[in-house]
C-alpha positions in Angstrom: -12.2 -17.4 21.2 -8.6 -17.4 21.7 -6.5 -13.9 22.3 -3.7 -13.7 19.4 -0.2 -12.4 20.7 1.2 -9.3 19.3 3.7 -11.7 17.6 1.4 -14.0 16.4 -1.4 -11.3 15.1 0.9 -9.2 13.2 3.9 -11.9 11.7 1.1 -13.8 9.6 1.0 -13.5 5.8 -2.9 -11.7 6.2 -0.8 -8.8 7.7 1.2 -8.4 5.0 -1.1 -8.3 1.9 -2.7 -5.8 4.1 0.1 -3.5 4.0 0.7 -4.0 0.1 -2.7 -3.5 -0.7 -2.7 -0.1 1.4 -0.1 1.0 -0.9 -1.7 0.4 -4.2 -5.1 1.7 -3.1 -3.5 4.8 -1.9 -0.7 5.7 -4.4 -3.4 6.8 -7.0 -5.5 9.0 -4.5 -2.6 10.7 -3.4 -1.6 11.4 -7.2 -4.8 13.5 -7.5 -5.0 15.0 -4.1 -1.6 16.0 -3.9 0.5 15.4 -6.8 -1.9 17.1 -9.4 -2.7 19.9 -7.4 0.8 20.8 -6.6 2.1 20.3 -10.2 -1.5 22.8 -11.3 -0.4 25.2 -8.8 3.4 25.7 -9.8 2.4 25.8 -13.5 0.1 28.5 -12.5 -3.5 27.2 -12.0 -5.7 29.7 -10.1 -6.5 28.0 -6.7 -10.2 28.5 -7.2 -9.7 26.0 -10.1 -8.1 23.5 -8.7 -10.5 23.5 -5.4 -12.4 22.5 -8.3 -10.5 19.6 -9.4 -12.2 17.8 -6.2 -15.0 17.0 -8.3 -12.9 14.3 -10.2 -13.1 12.1 -6.9 -17.1 11.7 -7.7 -16.1 8.0 -8.8 -15.2 7.5 -5.2 -18.8 8.6 -3.9 -20.8 6.4 -6.7 -18.7 3.2 -6.6 -21.4 1.3 -5.0 -23.5 1.4 -8.4 -21.0 -0.4 -10.6 -19.8 -2.4 -7.4 -22.6 -5.1 -8.0 -21.5 -5.6 -11.5 -18.1 -6.4 -10.2 -19.5 -8.8 -7.3 -21.8 -10.8 -9.9 -18.9 -11.1 -12.8 -15.6 -12.4 -13.0 -13.0 -11.9 -15.7 -11.8 -15.0 -17.8 -8.8 -15.1 -15.8 -7.0 -15.2 -12.0 -10.2 -15.3 -10.4 -13.8 -13.8 -8.9 -11.2 -10.7 -7.1 -7.7 -11.1 -8.7 -8.9 -10.4 -12.3 -10.6 -6.9 -11.3 -7.4 -6.2 -9.2 -5.3 -6.8 -12.4 -7.4 -5.3 -14.7 -7.7 -1.9 -12.8 -4.3 -1.8 -11.9 -2.8 -1.8 -15.7 -5.2 0.9 -16.3 -3.8 3.0 -13.7 -0.2 2.4 -14.6 -1.3 3.6 -17.9 -3.5 6.6 -17.2 -1.2 7.8 -14.1 1.6 8.2 -16.5 -0.7 10.0 -19.4 -0.5 12.9 -17.0 3.3 13.8 -18.0 2.1 14.4 -21.7 -0.2 17.0 -21.4 0.5 20.9 -20.7 -2.1 21.7 -18.1 -1.9 25.5 -19.1 -2.7 24.9 -22.5 -5.4 21.8 -21.9 -6.6 22.2 -18.9 -9.5 19.8 -19.8 -7.4 16.9 -20.6 -6.2 17.0 -17.6 -9.4 16.9 -16.1 -10.7 14.3 -18.4 -7.3 12.1 -17.4 -7.9 12.8 -13.8 -11.2 11.6 -13.4 -10.4 8.0 -15.6 -7.4 7.8 -13.0 -10.6 8.6 -10.2 -12.8 5.7 -12.0 -10.0 3.3 -11.9 -8.8 3.8 -8.5 -12.1 3.3 -7.1 -12.8 0.2 -8.9 -9.5 -1.2 -7.4 -10.7 -0.3 -3.9 -14.2 -2.1 -4.3 -11.8 -5.2 -4.9 -9.5 -4.6 -2.6 -11.7 -3.9 0.2 -14.3 -6.8 -0.8 -10.6 -9.0 -0.7 -9.1 -7.8 2.6 -12.9 -8.4 3.8 -12.7 -11.8 2.9 -9.1 -12.5 3.9 -9.3 -10.8 7.6 -11.2 -13.0 10.3 -13.4 -10.8 12.6 -10.5 -10.9 15.5 -8.3 -9.0 13.3 -10.7 -6.5 11.6 -8.4 -3.6 13.5 -5.4 -4.3 12.9 -5.9 -5.3 9.6 -7.3 -2.2 8.8 -5.1 -0.3 10.6 -1.9 -1.6 8.6 -3.9 -1.4 5.8 -4.7 2.6 6.3 -0.7 3.2 7.2 0.3 1.7 3.8 -2.8 3.9 2.5 -1.2 7.1 3.6 2.8 5.8 3.3 2.0 5.5 -0.3 1.4 9.7 -0.3 5.2 9.6 0.0 5.3 9.0 -3.5 3.6 11.3 -5.1 3.9 14.0 -2.0 7.3 13.7 -1.4 9.4 11.8 -4.4 7.8 13.9 -7.2 7.8 16.9 -6.0 11.8 16.6 -5.0 12.1 14.8 -8.6 10.5 17.8 -10.0 13.4 20.0 -8.8 15.9 18.1 -11.1 13.9 16.6 -13.8 10.7 17.6 -16.6 7.1 16.8 -15.2 6.7 14.4 -18.0 9.6 11.7 -16.5 7.9 12.5 -13.1 4.8 11.0 -13.6 6.1 8.0 -15.7 8.2 7.1 -12.3 5.5 7.6 -10.3 3.2 5.7 -12.5 5.7 2.8 -12.1 4.9 2.3 -8.5 1.7 0.9 -9.4 3.9 -2.2 -10.8 3.7 -2.9 -6.7 0.3 -3.9 -6.7 0.4 -5.5 -10.1 3.2 -7.9 -8.4 0.9 -8.1 -5.0 -1.8 -9.5 -7.4 -0.1 -11.9 -9.6 1.5 -13.7 -6.2 -1.6 -14.4 -3.9 -4.3 -16.5 -4.0 -8.2 -15.8 -4.0 -9.7 -15.2 -0.6 -11.7 -17.6 0.7 -15.6 -15.8 0.5 -18.4 -17.4 3.0 -20.8 -18.1 0.2 -20.8 -17.8 -3.8 -21.0 -15.0 -6.2 -24.0 -13.6 -6.8 -26.2 -15.6 -9.2 -27.6 -12.2 -11.0 -27.3 -8.7 -11.0 -30.6 -7.8 -9.0 -29.2 -10.2 -6.3 -25.8 -8.0 -6.5 -27.7 -5.2 -6.2 -30.6 -6.0 -3.7 -29.4 -8.2 -1.3 -26.5 -6.1 0.1 -29.0 -3.4 0.9 -31.5 -5.9 2.8 -28.9 -7.1 4.7 -28.0 -4.2 5.9 -31.2 -2.9 7.2 -32.4 -6.6 8.6 -28.7 -6.8 10.7 -29.2 -3.4 11.9 -32.7 -2.0 11.6 -33.8 1.3 9.8 -33.1 3.7 13.0 -29.7 2.1 13.0 -28.7 1.9 10.0 -29.5 6.1 9.1 -27.3 6.7 12.0 -24.3 4.6 10.9 -24.6 6.1 7.7 -25.2 9.6 8.8 -21.8 8.7 11.2 -19.9 7.7 8.0 -20.4 10.9 6.2 -19.5 12.9 9.4 -16.8 11.7 10.5 -14.2 12.1 8.3 -15.5 15.9 7.1 -13.2 18.2 9.0 -10.0 16.7 8.0 -10.9 15.8 4.2 -11.5 19.5 4.0 -8.4 20.5 5.6 -5.9 18.3 3.9 -7.8 18.9 0.5 -5.6 21.8 -0.9 -2.3 20.9 1.3 0.2 21.1 -0.9 -1.2 24.5 -2.6 -0.9 26.0 0.8 2.6 25.0 1.4 3.5 26.4 -1.9 1.7 29.8 -0.7 3.5 30.1 2.2 6.5 29.7 0.2 7.9 26.5 0.4 10.1 25.2 -2.4 9.1 22.3 -4.1 12.5 20.3 -2.3 11.0 21.9 1.0 7.6 20.4 0.7 9.5 17.0 -0.8 11.9 16.2 2.1 10.8 18.0 5.7 6.9 17.7 5.3 7.3 14.4 4.0 10.2 13.5 6.3 8.0 14.3 9.5 5.1 12.4 7.6 7.1 9.2 7.7 8.1 9.3 11.2 4.7 10.1 12.3 3.6 6.9 10.2 5.8 5.1 11.6 4.6 5.8 14.9 1.1 5.9 14.2 1.8 2.1 13.0 3.3 0.8 16.2 0.7 3.0 18.5 -2.2 2.1 15.8 -2.1 -1.4 16.0 -0.9 -2.0 19.5 -4.1 0.3 20.5 -6.4 -1.8 17.8 -5.4 -5.0 18.9 -6.0 -4.2 23.3 -9.1 -2.1 22.6 -12.1 -2.1 20.8 -12.7 -0.5 17.8 -15.4 1.9 19.5 -12.4 3.5 21.7 -10.5 3.8 19.0 -12.9 5.6 17.1 -13.3 7.8 20.5 -9.6 8.4 21.2 -8.2 8.6 17.4 -10.9 10.8 16.9 -9.9 13.4 19.4 -6.2 13.4 18.2 -7.6 13.9 14.3 -9.7 16.9 15.5 -6.6 18.3 17.5 -3.9 17.9 14.7 -5.9 20.3 12.4 -4.9 23.3 14.7 -1.6 22.2 13.7 -2.3 23.6 9.9 -4.1 27.0 11.8 -0.7 27.4 13.5 1.6 27.0 10.8 -0.8 29.7 8.9 -0.3 32.2 11.2 3.9 31.1 11.7 4.4 31.2 8.0 7.2 29.9 6.4 9.0 28.1 9.0 10.2 24.3 8.3 10.1 23.1 12.1 6.5 24.5 11.7 5.7 22.9 8.4 7.6 19.5 10.0 5.4 19.4 13.1 1.9 20.1 11.5 2.5 17.6 9.0 3.8 15.5 11.6 0.9 15.7 13.7 -1.6 15.6 10.9 -0.2 12.3 9.9 -0.6 11.0 12.9 -3.8 12.0 14.2 -5.7 11.7 10.8 -3.9 7.9 10.1 -5.3 6.7 13.6 -8.3 8.3 12.9 -8.6 6.6 9.5 -7.5 3.2 10.5 -10.3 3.2 13.3 -13.1 4.4 11.1 -12.1 1.9 8.2 -12.3 -0.9 10.8 -15.8 0.2 12.1 -16.5 0.0 8.4 -15.1 -3.4 8.3 -17.2 -4.6 11.1 -20.9 -3.2 9.9 -20.1 -5.3 6.6 -21.2 -8.8 6.0 -18.2 -10.7 4.2 -21.3 -12.3 2.1 -21.7 -8.6 -0.1 -18.6 -7.5 1.1 -17.9 -5.7 -1.8 -21.1 -3.7 -2.7 -21.5 -2.8 1.4 -17.7 -1.2 1.9 -18.1 0.5 -1.6 -21.2 2.2 -0.3 -19.7 2.8 3.4 -16.5 3.9 1.8 -18.8 6.2 -0.8 -20.3 8.2 2.0 -17.1 8.6 3.4 -15.8 10.6 0.2 -19.0 12.5 0.2 -17.3 15.6 2.1 -13.6 14.9 0.1 -15.8 15.0 -3.1 -18.2 17.7 -3.0 -17.6 19.8 0.1 -13.5 20.2 -1.1 -14.7 21.3 -4.4 -15.3 24.8 -2.4 -12.1 24.8 -0.7 -10.6 27.3 -2.9 -13.3 29.7 -2.6 -13.6 29.6 1.1 -9.8 30.4 0.8 -10.1 33.2 -0.8 -12.9 34.7 1.3 -11.4 33.5 4.8 -8.1 33.2 4.5 -6.0 30.1 5.5 -6.1 30.3 9.5 -10.0 31.2 9.3 -10.3 27.9 6.9 -9.1 25.6 9.1 -10.9 26.8 12.2 -14.0 26.3 10.1 -12.5 22.3 9.5 -12.6 21.7 13.0 -15.8 23.4 13.5 -17.3 20.6 11.0 -15.5 17.7 12.3 -17.3 18.1 15.9 -20.7 16.4 14.4 -19.3 13.5 13.6 -17.6 13.1 17.2 -21.1 13.7 18.5 -22.7 10.8 16.2 -20.2 8.3 18.5 -22.4 8.8 21.1 -24.9 7.1 19.1 -23.4 4.5 17.0 -20.2 3.4 18.9 -20.6 4.4 22.3 -17.4 4.0 25.0 -19.1 2.0 27.2 -20.4 -0.4 24.8 -16.9 -1.3 23.8 -16.1 -4.4 25.5 -19.0 -6.0 24.2 -18.1 -5.1 20.4 -14.4 -6.2 21.2 
């Protein structure tokens, strides 16, 4: 296989598509996990109730249940993948804007119902985007393409996590949510401007084929024991940092930071870290195997959680906030890039939608169910103790690397 130069690998249309897809995929999730909790906290909703809002992420866990339907059927416009992309993106545009028309104090259940709808549309969009990306990228570009996708995914968090909070100090929340929702137009424009990706096989001919064959393929290719080990790894690798970032915005508010400080200081540091991560992650994924990237970035990912523990002890300090956020975005972003590339490698393009949905759903399990308890844990342990617990929970996922992605086999899997 010919080795691509850095310029050839990065400067092609496929990488550009990965970047814009990453942005439109990440925006709804960061709205749910950064903007909505911060909005609720600023309106006086308790930490325990905000923590329970993590349960709205259930569609991200169960999306593999309806992914065969998306794999099997095509809408009567734009093609097999692009039709579903457009439908979910238009639905997200409308439902995100809807938050601005609800008073969370008077109608917390209305917020919950709308958040569940956003999560469902977002998870469905991810099913299609992940499948499209797997069909689009040749194997030698999986590492770099998914690295760019993840960095753009996290870059989208600056809209609900920075811009929205700055705007909230100068305008009503209704206007803020409408402006944030308008960024879904990026995804809509992308969908209308690209062509269908080349797929290695035709769509499943029946729902039974769409449901059964992806699972059979995965077990047959990897063997039952290794398949189980991979699934356990997918659950554990992101457990610690998922919990650490679950109540990030309420944490900053509790330390006394204003919405503008959160928007400017924290997110500017995040932008710098993501720019570095984009360059470092892309180059590392070009030169190293996915296995070795999982080891290296996993260590950085764990160490970055200590930054939040230090911030909890330091308190209201803009420099400490910038350092903690910058290091977290660098560490977790790089770890996620390697993790998603690993998932793509384990996925058969023939069954991309359902297998990708199953694997990413497992990764979302801790973010959904474990994070629902984070508010109660913080109230019992305090913020510092909570972050040390997150570090401890990140260790088992690293230990699983000995089984599923050993360092010494890296060159064989490159």
